[in-house]
KOLVEX-954203 format. One record per residue: residue in three letters; residue number from 1; x, y, z of N, C-alpha, C, O in turn. Coordinates in nm, 4 decimals. Each point is the difference from the previous one (the first is absolute). Layout:
  aa   i      npx      npy      npz     capx     capy     capz      cpx      cpy      cpz      opx      opy      opz
 Ala NUM        X        Y        Z        X        Y        Z        X        Y        Z        X        Y        Z
...
***
This chain:
  aa   i      npx      npy      npz     capx     capy     capz      cpx      cpy      cpz      opx      opy      opz
 Met   1  -0.0384  -0.1731  -0.7934   0.0178   0.0720   0.1244  -0.0315   0.1484  -0.0167  -0.0479   0.0651   0.0929
 Leu   2   0.0756  -0.0122  -0.2129  -0.0306   0.1402  -0.0264  -0.1512   0.0230   0.0103  -0.0444   0.1029   0.0509
 Arg   3  -0.0331  -0.1984  -0.0991  -0.1464   0.0095   0.0075  -0.0466  -0.0030   0.1457  -0.0853   0.0792   0.0399
 Leu   4   0.1414  -0.1704   0.0389  -0.0348  -0.0112   0.1417   0.0265   0.1316   0.0722  -0.0860   0.0501   0.0724
 Ala   5   0.2048   0.0054  -0.0920   0.0363   0.1252   0.0665  -0.0858   0.1156  -0.0503  -0.0433   0.0840   0.0789
 Ser   6   0.0185  -0.0792  -0.2094  -0.0807   0.1090  -0.0567  -0.1422  -0.0035   0.0531  -0.0543   0.1034   0.0389
 Leu   7  -0.0064  -0.2208  -0.0370  -0.1353  -0.0110   0.0556  -0.0013   0.0359   0.1482  -0.0957   0.0601   0.0489
 Gly   8   0.2006  -0.0964   0.0216   0.0101   0.0359   0.1419   0.0013   0.1504   0.0196  -0.0725   0.0525   0.0846
 Phe   9   0.1543   0.0172  -0.1622   0.0046   0.1465   0.0117  -0.1316   0.0630  -0.0427  -0.0457   0.0962   0.0618
 Leu  10  -0.0156  -0.1496  -0.1669  -0.1280   0.0551  -0.0465  -0.1131  -0.0305   0.0972  -0.1016   0.0695  -0.0001
 Ser  11   0.1172  -0.1711   0.0821  -0.1031  -0.0286   0.1003   0.0065   0.1010   0.1144  -0.0961   0.0156   0.0754
 Gln  12   0.2097   0.0526  -0.0629   0.0154   0.1004   0.1052  -0.0458   0.1380  -0.0443  -0.0517   0.0776   0.0803
 Glu  13   0.0710  -0.0467  -0.2095  -0.0407   0.1309  -0.0523   0.0057  -0.0010  -0.1520   0.0780  -0.0751  -0.0586
 Pro  14  -0.1603   0.1582  -0.0061   0.0090   0.0128  -0.1456   0.1346   0.0624  -0.0384   0.0512   0.0880   0.0692
 Leu  15   0.0046  -0.1352  -0.1800   0.1312   0.0477  -0.0441   0.0062   0.0109  -0.1518  -0.0710  -0.0705  -0.0717
 Asn  16   0.1570   0.1600   0.0242   0.0316   0.0000  -0.1425   0.1271  -0.0828  -0.0186   0.0641  -0.0390   0.0976
 Gly  17  -0.0284   0.0125  -0.2227   0.1148  -0.0843  -0.0278   0.1297   0.0540   0.0571   0.0811  -0.0760   0.0530
 Tyr  18  -0.0607   0.2069  -0.0633   0.1227   0.0610   0.0513   0.0099  -0.0180   0.1516   0.1047  -0.0388   0.0520
 Arg  19  -0.2131   0.0671   0.0173  -0.0003  -0.0119   0.1474   0.0145  -0.1462   0.0432   0.0671  -0.0296   0.0988
 Leu  20  -0.1300  -0.0612  -0.1731   0.0134  -0.1431   0.0293   0.1463  -0.0416  -0.0135   0.0520  -0.0725   0.0848
 Lys  21   0.0142   0.1180  -0.1911   0.1416  -0.0320  -0.0192   0.0832   0.0522   0.1173   0.0901  -0.0691   0.0475
 Gln  22  -0.1194   0.1897  -0.0009   0.0725   0.0556   0.1148  -0.0190  -0.0882   0.1240   0.0964  -0.0309   0.0701
 Gln  23  -0.2206  -0.0090  -0.0436  -0.0288  -0.0853   0.1158   0.0750  -0.1327  -0.0111   0.0595  -0.0475   0.0968
 Leu  24  -0.0632  -0.0108  -0.2151   0.0679  -0.1279  -0.0211   0.1504   0.0129   0.0216   0.0612  -0.0854   0.0641
 Glu  25  -0.0023   0.1902  -0.1165   0.1440   0.0201   0.0165   0.0359   0.0262   0.1459   0.0998  -0.0518   0.0502
 Thr  26  -0.1810   0.1320   0.0172   0.0289   0.0350   0.1389  -0.0103  -0.1204   0.0925   0.0883  -0.0224   0.0828
 Tyr  27  -0.1948  -0.0546  -0.0962  -0.0262  -0.1063   0.0964   0.0337  -0.1406  -0.0478   0.0160  -0.0907   0.0816
 Met  28  -0.0051   0.0716  -0.2119   0.0229  -0.1346  -0.0526   0.1290  -0.0108  -0.0802   0.0246  -0.1022  -0.0640
 Gly  29   0.0576   0.2060   0.0668   0.1216   0.0022  -0.0795   0.0947  -0.1154   0.0269   0.0773  -0.0375  -0.0882
 Ser  30  -0.0813  -0.0196   0.2073   0.0880  -0.1129   0.0307  -0.0578  -0.1324  -0.0491   0.0673  -0.1029   0.0049
 Cys  31  -0.1923   0.1054  -0.0524  -0.0681  -0.1238  -0.0390  -0.0265  -0.0117  -0.1493   0.0121  -0.1077  -0.0584
 Ile  32  -0.0484   0.2197  -0.0023  -0.0385  -0.0023  -0.1406   0.0527   0.1237  -0.0711   0.0311   0.1018   0.0618
 Cys  33  -0.0222  -0.1141  -0.1919   0.0416   0.1120  -0.0834  -0.1263   0.0597  -0.0607  -0.0763  -0.0692  -0.0674
 Ala  34   0.0550   0.1967   0.0915  -0.1192   0.0671  -0.0508   0.0425   0.1033  -0.1028   0.0673   0.0977   0.0329
 Asn  35  -0.1072  -0.1198  -0.1584   0.0280   0.0994  -0.1024  -0.1283   0.0284  -0.0773  -0.0938  -0.0797   0.0005
 Tyr  36   0.0919   0.1940  -0.0662  -0.1210   0.0412  -0.0715  -0.0384  -0.0992  -0.1093  -0.1181  -0.0167  -0.0304
 Gly  37   0.2182  -0.0493  -0.0286  -0.0272  -0.0979  -0.1042  -0.0760  -0.1213   0.0498  -0.0582  -0.0737  -0.0796
 Ala  38   0.0579   0.0522   0.2097  -0.0757  -0.1107   0.0597  -0.1276   0.0496   0.0669  -0.1025  -0.0681  -0.0032
 Ile  39   0.1083   0.1859   0.0632  -0.1134   0.0497   0.0781  -0.1208   0.0366  -0.0863  -0.1121  -0.0412   0.0298
 Tyr  40   0.1341   0.1179  -0.1355  -0.1139   0.0443  -0.0807  -0.0711  -0.1148  -0.0711  -0.1230  -0.0015  -0.0022
 Pro  41   0.1950  -0.0948  -0.0561  -0.0704  -0.1164  -0.0552  -0.0735  -0.0810   0.1076  -0.1082  -0.0531  -0.0248
 Leu  42   0.1673   0.0442   0.1438  -0.0649  -0.0709   0.1103  -0.1307   0.0695   0.0377  -0.1028  -0.0655   0.0173
 Leu  43   0.1070   0.1979  -0.0048  -0.1225   0.0749   0.0329  -0.1072  -0.0236  -0.1054  -0.1173  -0.0176   0.0330
 Lys  44   0.1571   0.0171  -0.1590  -0.0964  -0.0237  -0.1089  -0.0620  -0.1392   0.0117  -0.1215  -0.0154  -0.0127
 Arg  45   0.2061  -0.0871   0.0372  -0.0515  -0.1372   0.0142  -0.0939  -0.0123   0.1199  -0.1053  -0.0631  -0.0090
 Met  46   0.1443   0.1241   0.1214  -0.0856  -0.0098   0.1195  -0.1328   0.0708  -0.0243  -0.1037  -0.0448   0.0489
 Glu  47   0.1058   0.1546  -0.1237  -0.1249   0.0693  -0.0331  -0.0853  -0.0874  -0.0926  -0.1210  -0.0111   0.0196
 Glu  48   0.1829  -0.0503  -0.1195  -0.0721  -0.0890  -0.0922  -0.0614  -0.1192   0.0725  -0.1074  -0.0470  -0.0376
 His  49   0.1756  -0.0026   0.1424  -0.0507  -0.1146   0.0771  -0.0983   0.0414   0.1094  -0.0505  -0.0856   0.0726
 Gly  50   0.0226   0.2155  -0.0597  -0.0964   0.0467   0.0990   0.0537   0.0078   0.1418  -0.0777   0.0117   0.0947
 Glu  51   0.2101  -0.0181  -0.0784   0.0595   0.0050   0.1339   0.0182   0.1434   0.0496   0.0007   0.0258   0.1204
 Ile  52   0.0139   0.0659  -0.2142   0.0077   0.1420   0.0336  -0.0899   0.0765  -0.0957  -0.0396  -0.0510  -0.1048
 Thr  53   0.0085   0.1729   0.1424  -0.0831   0.0832  -0.0853   0.0597   0.1398  -0.0098   0.0643   0.0486   0.0930
 Leu  54  -0.0867   0.0141  -0.2061   0.0465   0.1359  -0.0205  -0.0921   0.0940   0.0763  -0.1203   0.0038  -0.0262
 Leu  55   0.1755   0.0718   0.1201  -0.0796   0.0913   0.0811  -0.0032   0.1407  -0.0591  -0.1023   0.0682   0.0060
 Ser  56   0.2142  -0.0254  -0.0628   0.0057   0.1326  -0.0615   0.1137   0.0044  -0.1000   0.0951  -0.0779   0.0068
 Glu  57  -0.1075   0.1706  -0.0991   0.1039   0.0189  -0.1008   0.0065   0.1480  -0.0332  -0.1020   0.0636  -0.0269
 Glu  58   0.2223  -0.0100   0.0291   0.0170   0.1406  -0.0342   0.1199   0.0134  -0.0928   0.0961  -0.0764   0.0080
 Met  59  -0.1040   0.1728  -0.0939   0.1104   0.0258  -0.0927   0.1056   0.0839   0.0715  -0.0327   0.0942   0.0722
 Val  60   0.1574  -0.1286  -0.0927   0.1112   0.0748   0.0578   0.0905   0.0477  -0.1133  -0.0260  -0.0276  -0.1171
 Glu  61   0.1298   0.0978   0.1522   0.0925   0.0541  -0.0998   0.0482  -0.1073  -0.0966   0.0176  -0.1162   0.0364
 Gly  62   0.0033   0.1587  -0.1606   0.0521  -0.0920  -0.1000  -0.1046  -0.0917  -0.0594   0.0351  -0.0947  -0.0704
 Gly  63  -0.1618   0.1191   0.0962  -0.1073  -0.0815  -0.0554  -0.0178  -0.1345   0.0676  -0.0774  -0.0831  -0.0474
 Gln  64   0.1472   0.0605   0.1564  -0.0140  -0.1255   0.0743  -0.1243   0.0062   0.0883  -0.0459   0.1079   0.0375
 Ser  65  -0.0065  -0.2233  -0.0056  -0.1134  -0.0038   0.0928   0.0452  -0.0606   0.1321   0.0846  -0.0892   0.0037
 Lys  66  -0.1417   0.1387   0.1023   0.0290  -0.0497   0.1349  -0.1238  -0.0771   0.0449  -0.1040   0.0587   0.0298
 Lys  67   0.1171  -0.1917  -0.0254  -0.1111  -0.0873   0.0361   0.0151  -0.0453   0.1439   0.1055  -0.0491   0.0400
 Val  68  -0.2110   0.0657   0.0368  -0.0004  -0.0447   0.1390  -0.0895  -0.1237   0.0084  -0.1150   0.0009  -0.0441
 Tyr  69   0.1714  -0.1075   0.1021  -0.0702  -0.1272   0.0106  -0.0351  -0.0330   0.1444   0.0687   0.0400   0.0940
 Gly  70  -0.1780  -0.1144  -0.0796  -0.0399  -0.0526   0.1298  -0.0285  -0.1485  -0.0137  -0.0326  -0.0477  -0.1087
 Ile  71   0.0448  -0.0240   0.2169  -0.0225  -0.1453  -0.0021  -0.1495  -0.0280   0.0056  -0.0753   0.0749   0.0622
 Thr  72   0.0325  -0.1823  -0.1268  -0.1400  -0.0420   0.0013  -0.0176  -0.1133   0.1016   0.0973  -0.0496   0.0568
 Ala  73  -0.2219   0.0101  -0.0352  -0.0261  -0.1133   0.0901   0.0671  -0.1264  -0.0541   0.0555  -0.0786   0.0768
 Leu  74  -0.0604   0.0594  -0.2071   0.0662  -0.1156  -0.0613   0.1514   0.0075   0.0209   0.0643  -0.1014   0.0272
 Gly  75  -0.0084   0.2203  -0.0398   0.1429   0.0184   0.0229   0.0391  -0.0337   0.1425   0.1035  -0.0623   0.0237
 Arg  76  -0.1870   0.1040   0.0722   0.0269  -0.0327   0.1407  -0.0059  -0.1515   0.0236   0.0812  -0.0563   0.0735
 Glu  77  -0.1780  -0.0068  -0.1371  -0.0149  -0.1457   0.0151   0.1219  -0.0731  -0.0578   0.0545  -0.0908   0.0628
 Arg  78  -0.0132   0.1309  -0.1815   0.1160  -0.0643  -0.0629   0.1287   0.0303   0.0762   0.0871  -0.0863   0.0109
 Trp  79  -0.0745   0.2082   0.0417   0.1172   0.0354   0.0804   0.0071  -0.0896   0.1236   0.1060  -0.0522   0.0344
 Arg  80  -0.2197   0.0355   0.0310  -0.0051  -0.0829   0.1211   0.0377  -0.1452  -0.0318   0.0743  -0.0630   0.0752
 Glu  81  -0.1250   0.0112  -0.1852   0.0332  -0.1363  -0.0414   0.1507  -0.0136  -0.0214   0.0613  -0.0977   0.0432
 Glu  82  -0.0029   0.1960  -0.1097   0.1439  -0.0039  -0.0268   0.0801   0.0177   0.1293   0.1070  -0.0590   0.0152
 Met  83  -0.1573   0.1383   0.0759   0.0680   0.0179   0.1283   0.0063  -0.1313   0.0770   0.1007  -0.0295   0.0644
 Leu  84  -0.2062  -0.0484  -0.0707  -0.0077  -0.1230   0.0790   0.0581  -0.1213  -0.0714   0.0168  -0.1057   0.0607
 Ala  85   0.0140   0.1204  -0.1888   0.0551  -0.1117  -0.0771   0.1479  -0.0195   0.0330   0.0706   0.0936   0.0376
 Asn  86  -0.0271  -0.2164  -0.0526   0.1414  -0.0346   0.0184   0.0480  -0.0720  -0.1256   0.0140  -0.1223  -0.0001
 Pro  87   0.0110   0.1975  -0.1063   0.0409  -0.0656  -0.1251   0.1375  -0.0639   0.0126   0.0845   0.0442   0.0779
 His  88  -0.0646  -0.1489  -0.1562   0.1314  -0.0655  -0.0044   0.0887   0.0860  -0.0895  -0.0258   0.0140  -0.1196
 Glu  89   0.1299   0.0431   0.1781   0.0891   0.0864  -0.0758   0.1395  -0.0050   0.0599   0.0227  -0.0650   0.1021
 Ser  90   0.0693   0.1333  -0.1656   0.1381  -0.0015   0.0461   0.0114   0.0612   0.1395  -0.0883   0.0726   0.0456
 Trp  91   0.1993  -0.1040   0.0203   0.0272   0.0541   0.1333  -0.0011   0.1525  -0.0028  -0.0604   0.0634   0.0865
 Val  92   0.1263  -0.0050  -0.1846   0.0105   0.1454  -0.0093  -0.1377   0.0627  -0.0214  -0.0338   0.0981   0.0661
 Asn  93  -0.0449  -0.1528  -0.1564  -0.1342   0.0544  -0.0248  -0.0909  -0.0174   0.1211  -0.0773   0.0898   0.0333
 Ala  94   0.0862  -0.2044   0.0321  -0.0839  -0.0236   0.1180   0.0343   0.0983   0.1116  -0.0884   0.0483   0.0708
 Arg  95   0.2167  -0.0193  -0.0559   0.0430   0.0960   0.1022  -0.0541   0.1397  -0.0315  -0.0515   0.0688   0.0882
 Ser  96   0.0636  -0.0284  -0.2132  -0.0517   0.1310  -0.0415  -0.1513   0.0064   0.0160  -0.0534   0.0999   0.0482
 Arg  97  -0.0158  -0.2062  -0.0883  -0.1465  -0.0029   0.0110  -0.0427   0.0137   0.1467  -0.0966   0.0700   0.0303
 Phe  98   0.1690  -0.1373   0.0610  -0.0375   0.0097   0.1407   0.0190   0.1417   0.0523  -0.0834   0.0488   0.0763
 Val  99   0.1902   0.0177  -0.1154   0.0229   0.1380   0.0448  -0.1140   0.0896  -0.0477  -0.0484   0.0846   0.0752
 Ile 100   0.0057  -0.1029  -0.1993  -0.1122   0.0783  -0.0525  -0.1258  -0.0297   0.0813  -0.0714   0.0920   0.0399
 Lys 101   0.0445  -0.2184  -0.0157  -0.1178  -0.0373   0.0789   0.0070   0.0611   0.1397  -0.0985   0.0549   0.0494
 Phe 102   0.2147  -0.0646   0.0135   0.0137   0.0510   0.1366  -0.0276   0.1499   0.0047  -0.0578   0.0490   0.0971
 Phe 103   0.0976   0.0235  -0.1992  -0.0231   0.1444  -0.0055  -0.1494   0.0318   0.0110  -0.0374   0.1032   0.0558
 Phe 104  -0.0468  -0.1900  -0.1078  -0.1447   0.0217  -0.0004  -0.0730  -0.0831   0.1063  -0.1216  -0.0167  -0.0086
 Phe 105   0.1928  -0.0350   0.1075  -0.0601  -0.0849   0.1030  -0.1157   0.0663   0.0731  -0.0935  -0.0689   0.0406
 Ser 106   0.0969   0.1984  -0.0230  -0.1072   0.0656   0.0754  -0.1352  -0.0134  -0.0699  -0.1038   0.0234   0.0618
 Leu 107   0.1037  -0.0604  -0.1889  -0.1245  -0.0165  -0.0750  -0.0554  -0.1419   0.0112  -0.1054  -0.0300  -0.0560
 Leu 108   0.1753  -0.0566   0.1275  -0.0425  -0.1396   0.0170  -0.0521  -0.0250   0.1411   0.0226   0.0792   0.0915
 Gln 109  -0.0919  -0.1899  -0.0764  -0.0478  -0.0434   0.1309   0.1167  -0.0619   0.0781   0.0935  -0.0521  -0.0607
 Pro 110  -0.0979   0.0573   0.1948   0.1085  -0.0579   0.0808   0.0307  -0.1459  -0.0337   0.1169  -0.0375  -0.0088
 Ala 111  -0.2188  -0.0445  -0.0100   0.0229  -0.1412  -0.0309   0.0689  -0.0169  -0.1352   0.0805  -0.0913  -0.0180
 Glu 112  -0.1118   0.1787  -0.0763   0.0642  -0.0052  -0.1314   0.1481   0.0376   0.0108   0.0855  -0.0609  -0.0641
 Arg 113  -0.0576   0.1602   0.1447   0.1393   0.0406   0.0211   0.0792  -0.1139   0.0632   0.1124  -0.0287  -0.0411
 Leu 114  -0.1718  -0.0357   0.1410   0.0663  -0.1138   0.0657   0.0316  -0.1106  -0.1005   0.1101  -0.0549  -0.0012
 Gln 115  -0.2069   0.0239  -0.0814   0.0172  -0.1054  -0.0995   0.1159   0.0323  -0.0946   0.0811  -0.0873  -0.0310
 Leu 116  -0.0732   0.2104  -0.0141   0.1065   0.0388  -0.0924   0.1375  -0.0027   0.0673   0.0977  -0.0449  -0.0598
 Ile 117  -0.0906   0.0926   0.1828   0.1278  -0.0018   0.0717   0.0438  -0.1437   0.0259   0.1164  -0.0340  -0.0210
 Glu 118  -0.2084  -0.0504   0.0663   0.0341  -0.1400   0.0276   0.0489  -0.0703  -0.1261   0.0952  -0.0778   0.0054
 His 119  -0.1592   0.1045  -0.1181   0.0428  -0.0618  -0.1256   0.1406   0.0462  -0.0388   0.0842  -0.0815  -0.0378
 Arg 120  -0.0595   0.2110   0.0472   0.1327   0.0524  -0.0357   0.1067  -0.0551   0.0949   0.1106  -0.0328  -0.0429
 Leu 121  -0.1436   0.0229   0.1699   0.0940  -0.0551   0.0981   0.0345  -0.1447  -0.0343   0.1161  -0.0397   0.0093
 Met 122  -0.2150  -0.0390  -0.0486   0.0240  -0.1387  -0.0389   0.0928  -0.0054  -0.1220   0.0933  -0.0802  -0.0033
 Ile 123  -0.1185   0.1646  -0.0961   0.0826   0.0040  -0.1204   0.1444   0.0378   0.0352   0.0945  -0.0586  -0.0530
 Cys 124  -0.0783   0.1553   0.1412   0.1343   0.0430   0.0404   0.0739  -0.1105   0.0744   0.1197  -0.0200  -0.0210
 Arg 125  -0.1896  -0.0509   0.1067   0.0640  -0.1095   0.0737   0.0433  -0.1124  -0.0941   0.1070  -0.0585   0.0171
 Leu 126  -0.1910   0.0289  -0.1165   0.0372  -0.1008  -0.0992   0.1201   0.0455  -0.0817   0.0897  -0.0792  -0.0294
 Arg 127  -0.0883   0.2050  -0.0066   0.1120   0.0550  -0.0770   0.1291  -0.0051   0.0822   0.1061  -0.0343  -0.0522
 Leu 128  -0.1156   0.0679   0.1789   0.1176  -0.0046   0.0875   0.0549  -0.1422   0.0091   0.1206  -0.0212  -0.0117
 Ala 129  -0.2085  -0.0750   0.0322   0.0433  -0.1400   0.0092   0.0660  -0.0444  -0.1309   0.1010  -0.0704   0.0012
 Ser 130  -0.1581   0.1114  -0.1117   0.0558  -0.0342  -0.1312   0.1383   0.0614  -0.0189   0.0920  -0.0662  -0.0481
 Lys 131  -0.0779   0.1917   0.0855   0.1296   0.0684  -0.0139   0.1047  -0.0607   0.0936   0.1171  -0.0117  -0.0363
 Gln 132  -0.1594  -0.0262   0.1554   0.0938  -0.0594   0.0953   0.0475  -0.1378  -0.0460   0.1089  -0.0440   0.0367
 Ala 133  -0.1904  -0.0233  -0.1165   0.0348  -0.1338  -0.0488   0.0886   0.0045  -0.1247   0.0537  -0.1026  -0.0416
 Glu 134  -0.0385   0.2197  -0.0171   0.0832   0.0119  -0.1200   0.1469  -0.0272   0.0312   0.0473   0.0221   0.1115
 Lys 135   0.0220  -0.0700  -0.2117   0.1442  -0.0214   0.0128   0.0673   0.1363   0.0153  -0.0230   0.0896  -0.0813
 Pro 136   0.1054  -0.0731   0.1837   0.0661   0.1292   0.0193   0.0994   0.0301  -0.1126   0.0671  -0.0892  -0.0518
 Ala 137  -0.0602   0.2148   0.0168   0.0957   0.0440  -0.1015   0.1415  -0.0030   0.0580   0.0180  -0.0063   0.1216
 Thr 138   0.0799   0.0108  -0.2083   0.1384   0.0027   0.0460   0.0653   0.1358  -0.0245   0.0932   0.0377   0.0710
 Asp 139  -0.1409   0.0346  -0.1696   0.0511   0.1340  -0.0294  -0.0452   0.0965   0.1092  -0.1167  -0.0020   0.0393
 Val 140   0.2058   0.0849   0.0094  -0.0294   0.0893   0.1117  -0.1189   0.0932  -0.0303  -0.0809   0.0278   0.0885
 Tyr 141   0.0709   0.0188  -0.2102  -0.1096   0.0913  -0.0351  -0.1331  -0.0746  -0.0114  -0.1051   0.0518   0.0378
 Gln 142   0.1115  -0.1713  -0.0892  -0.1216  -0.0803  -0.0083  -0.0482  -0.0406   0.1387  -0.1202  -0.0024   0.0261
 Val 143   0.2133  -0.0291   0.0623  -0.0352  -0.0315   0.1389  -0.0677   0.1205   0.0644  -0.1002  -0.0133   0.0702
 Thr 144   0.1564   0.1301  -0.0953  -0.0553   0.1230   0.0564  -0.1426   0.0233  -0.0498  -0.0873   0.0398   0.0771
 Val 145   0.0641  -0.0644  -0.2052  -0.1349   0.0168  -0.0561  -0.0952  -0.1021   0.0608  -0.1138   0.0337   0.0326
 Gln 146   0.1584  -0.1575  -0.0169  -0.0853  -0.1016   0.0623  -0.0364   0.0393   0.1432  -0.1150  -0.0139   0.0418
 Gln 147   0.2131   0.0625   0.0319  -0.0263   0.0417   0.1382  -0.0978   0.1167   0.0026  -0.0900   0.0039   0.0839
 Arg 148   0.1071   0.0900  -0.1742  -0.0909   0.1161  -0.0053  -0.1420  -0.0450  -0.0321  -0.0956   0.0509   0.0586
 Ala 149   0.0808  -0.1449  -0.1501  -0.1325  -0.0519  -0.0342  -0.0675  -0.0627   0.1222  -0.1188   0.0215   0.0242
 Leu 150   0.1958  -0.0989   0.0523  -0.0533  -0.0612   0.1223  -0.0398   0.1070   0.1016  -0.1058  -0.0090   0.0623
 Glu 151   0.1905   0.1093  -0.0462  -0.0301   0.1091   0.0945  -0.1277   0.0739  -0.0385  -0.0793   0.0368   0.0866
 Met 152   0.0593  -0.0153  -0.2164  -0.1191   0.0716  -0.0454  -0.1271  -0.0815   0.0277  -0.1020   0.0547   0.0417
 Ile 153   0.1095  -0.1838  -0.0652  -0.1161  -0.0856   0.0266  -0.0278  -0.0043   0.1501  -0.1150   0.0108   0.0427
 Gln 154   0.2212  -0.0269   0.0372  -0.0168  -0.0023   0.1459  -0.0580   0.1318   0.0498  -0.0850   0.0012   0.0889
 Ser 155   0.1301   0.1073  -0.1450  -0.0524   0.1317   0.0384  -0.1476   0.0116  -0.0344  -0.0784   0.0529   0.0789
 Glu 156   0.0403  -0.1018  -0.1954  -0.1411   0.0047  -0.0380  -0.0843  -0.0878   0.0919  -0.1117   0.0372   0.0359
 Ile 157   0.1639  -0.1528   0.0020  -0.0725  -0.0888   0.0919  -0.0202   0.0691   0.1347  -0.1086  -0.0069   0.0575
 Glu 158   0.2110   0.0726  -0.0077  -0.0121   0.0734   0.1272  -0.1047   0.1103  -0.0107  -0.0827   0.0164   0.0897
 Trp 159   0.0860   0.0585  -0.1981  -0.0959   0.1083  -0.0208  -0.1428  -0.0542  -0.0105  -0.0925   0.0533   0.0613
 Leu 160   0.0762  -0.1596  -0.1396  -0.1332  -0.0607  -0.0154  -0.0518  -0.0541   0.1334  -0.1189   0.0112   0.0300
 Thr 161   0.2074  -0.0692   0.0486  -0.0389  -0.0529   0.1315  -0.0516   0.1124   0.0890  -0.0990  -0.0175   0.0710
 Lys 162   0.1652   0.1320  -0.0744  -0.0461   0.1164   0.0776  -0.1351   0.0501  -0.0499  -0.0879   0.0335   0.0793
 Gln 163   0.0722  -0.0285  -0.2119  -0.1269   0.0466  -0.0567  -0.1133  -0.0959   0.0344  -0.1116   0.0425   0.0300
 Leu 164   0.1410  -0.1712  -0.0345  -0.0992  -0.1010   0.0348  -0.0432   0.0152   0.1454  -0.1193  -0.0034   0.0299
 Ala 165   0.2151   0.0200   0.0603  -0.0316   0.0177   0.1424  -0.0855   0.1249   0.0202  -0.0955  -0.0020   0.0777
 Arg 166   0.1293   0.1104  -0.1472  -0.0772   0.1237   0.0118  -0.1439  -0.0201  -0.0485  -0.0951   0.0437   0.0649
 Glu 167   0.0808  -0.1093  -0.1780  -0.1338  -0.0254  -0.0546  -0.0812  -0.0906   0.0933  -0.1187   0.0236   0.0223
 Gln 168   0.1831  -0.1265   0.0315  -0.0688  -0.0917   0.0911  -0.0444   0.0732   0.1259  -0.1097  -0.0240   0.0504
 Gln 169   0.1935   0.1122   0.0001  -0.0341   0.0777   0.1194  -0.1173   0.0935  -0.0279  -0.0918   0.0107   0.0814
 Glu 170   0.0945   0.0566  -0.1956  -0.1101   0.0891  -0.0359  -0.1304  -0.0769  -0.0152  -0.1056   0.0460   0.0434
 Leu 171   0.1137  -0.1631  -0.1050  -0.1188  -0.0820  -0.0191  -0.0548  -0.0482   0.1345  -0.1213  -0.0014   0.0211
 Ala 172   0.2106  -0.0378   0.0692  -0.0419  -0.0471   0.1328  -0.0675   0.1112   0.0783  -0.0938  -0.0264   0.0753
 Gln 173   0.1387   0.1490  -0.0911  -0.0599   0.1137   0.0714  -0.1385   0.0322  -0.0547  -0.0838   0.0537   0.0724
 Lys 174   0.0588  -0.0856  -0.1984  -0.1295   0.0303  -0.0606  -0.1052  -0.1044   0.0331  -0.1199   0.0275  -0.0059
 Ile 175   0.1655  -0.1486   0.0411  -0.0942  -0.1072   0.0325  -0.0446   0.0177   0.1440   0.0823  -0.0034   0.0915
 Pro 176  -0.2128   0.0226  -0.0705  -0.0482   0.0196   0.1377   0.0158  -0.1283   0.0823  -0.0178  -0.1109  -0.0503
 Glu 177   0.0512   0.1291   0.1760   0.0161  -0.1144   0.0893  -0.1364  -0.0616   0.0285  -0.1005   0.0700   0.0116
 Gln 178   0.0995  -0.2028  -0.0007  -0.1273  -0.0688   0.0223  -0.0086  -0.0563   0.1379  -0.1006  -0.0612   0.0356
***
């Protein structure tokens, strides 16, 4: 997910590692943990794989270098593939991945956005049905946690339903009447 978010930010503007970390913390802090020990090796791997390229490098205080990276055509292609993929993963990871994807929705086509929202909505509905079928807890605190989990899923379903309606309306307005 860190790679997905990093490529997304780099597709918007060239960044150095420090600035990328700031962007990740500001906008993705609820989804992923961004630390320098993960970011700099990731940037190196993405550069080695041809997904990003070094645009400039300057020496700063303390003998450190400030490297600014930009995304390549290959990086954009791989980012898009990852944006549209629906990997089988845990509920928590899938939720975080969707939030990251949604943040970059403006970079996708309307039909792609619809597809992603519909898929997430289906997953949430299945999760809700599964949680509702679970044996209820008897401990007051466990009951409270179960209820909160149901409320969170229901809230996400309501939000996704609104986003889906908005996307469908925008798409309908773009299609010329025949």
